[in-house]
N, C-alpha and C positions, 0 to 999 in steps of 0.2 A: 576574111581569113578562111582558108579551106583546109580541112584534114581529111586525110585518107586513113580510115581505121581498118586494121587487118586483125581479126580475131575469130578462131574457128568455133568457140562456144557461142552459139546463137543468143542465149540468155545474157551472157555477159557483154557481147557486142551491143546488144540493144540497150543494156544499162549504160555503157560507155557513150553510145551515140546520143541518148537522151540527155546525159550529164553535159556532153559537150555542146550540144544544141541549146541547152538550157544557158550555157555560158556565152552563147551568142555566136558560135562557130558553124560554118557550113560544113556538114559531114557527109563524106562518101564511104560507105562501108563494103568491106569484102570478107568473105568466110576463109580465104586462103590466099597465098601468094599469087598463083596464076590468075585468079579473079581480080586481084588488086592491079596487076599489070595491065590486063585487058581494059579495066576501067581507066587507068591512067593514060593509056594509049588513045582513048577516045576523047580525052579532054583537050581542048584547044589552049587552055591556060594551065601554067604550073601549079603544083600543089604546094602549100605552105609547110606542111608537116605530115610526117607518117607516123602514126602510132600503131604498133604491131606487137602481138604476142611473139614470144621467141620460139616456142615449139608449136608447129602447126603441121597439118598434112600437106604432102606434095613439095614443100620447100620450107626451110626454116628461115628465121629473120635475117641471117647473114646472106643466104642466097638471094632473098628478096631485095635487101639493100644493094647487093652487087648489080641485080638486074635493074633496080630503080635508077642507080647511077648512070646507067647506059642511056636511059630515057630522059633523065632530068639531072644534070650536074648540080652538085651541091644540095641534094636532098638532105633534110633534117629528119632524124628518126628518133622516136622515143620507144624504147623497148619496155613493155610492162610484163613481167613474168612471175609465175608462181613457183618456178623451179630454181634450184641452185644454178649459177651460171656455168654452162659447160664451156668447153674450149671454143666452139663456134660463137658462143656469146661473149667470151673474153675478147676475141678477135674483132667482133663487131663494136663492142663497147670502146675500143681503142680507135675507132674510125672518126674523122672529123664530122661534126654535126650529129653525133649520136650520144644519146644519154640513156640510161636505164634506171628502172625503179621496180619495186616489187608489188604483187598483188596480195591482198587487196589494197587499193589506194583510195583514199579519202578525196572528195570532191576538191577540197581546198588545196591539197597537194597536187592533184591532177591540174588544176587551174595554174598553180605556180610554175609547174613544169612547161606547160603550154605556153604561158606568157613568156617565160624565160626563153624557150626555143624560138618562138615567132618574133616576139617584140624586141628582145634584147640580144638576138643572134646566139643564144645558147652560151652566154659568158659566165653565168653563175647559177648555181644551186647545187647542194650536195646531192651525190648519187645515192 
């Protein structure tokens, strides 16, 4: 199972990546949306899940989601944000295959979200 992690805070991105790899996932990480899109374009196989910050430089998570859908239909995305949900976030949260949660997030909750979204097709878990 492969995860594309998009987080502009380098320390937080490293902590997320270490946690996800500890849980057994292959993680590709990017500091912002354009970098994430470039990495995805280089991959021959699809990604199982995108975990992204909501507010980032260059493009927000809604813009990233729209671009990702053009590259890989049915992309699933988990938004992890430390901010109140702005209108762009509300619009994104209503998309199929998208869930969101707040920072900070404990390892057990992160694991529950990832398993729910990858293994159970995103059918259950409280937002």
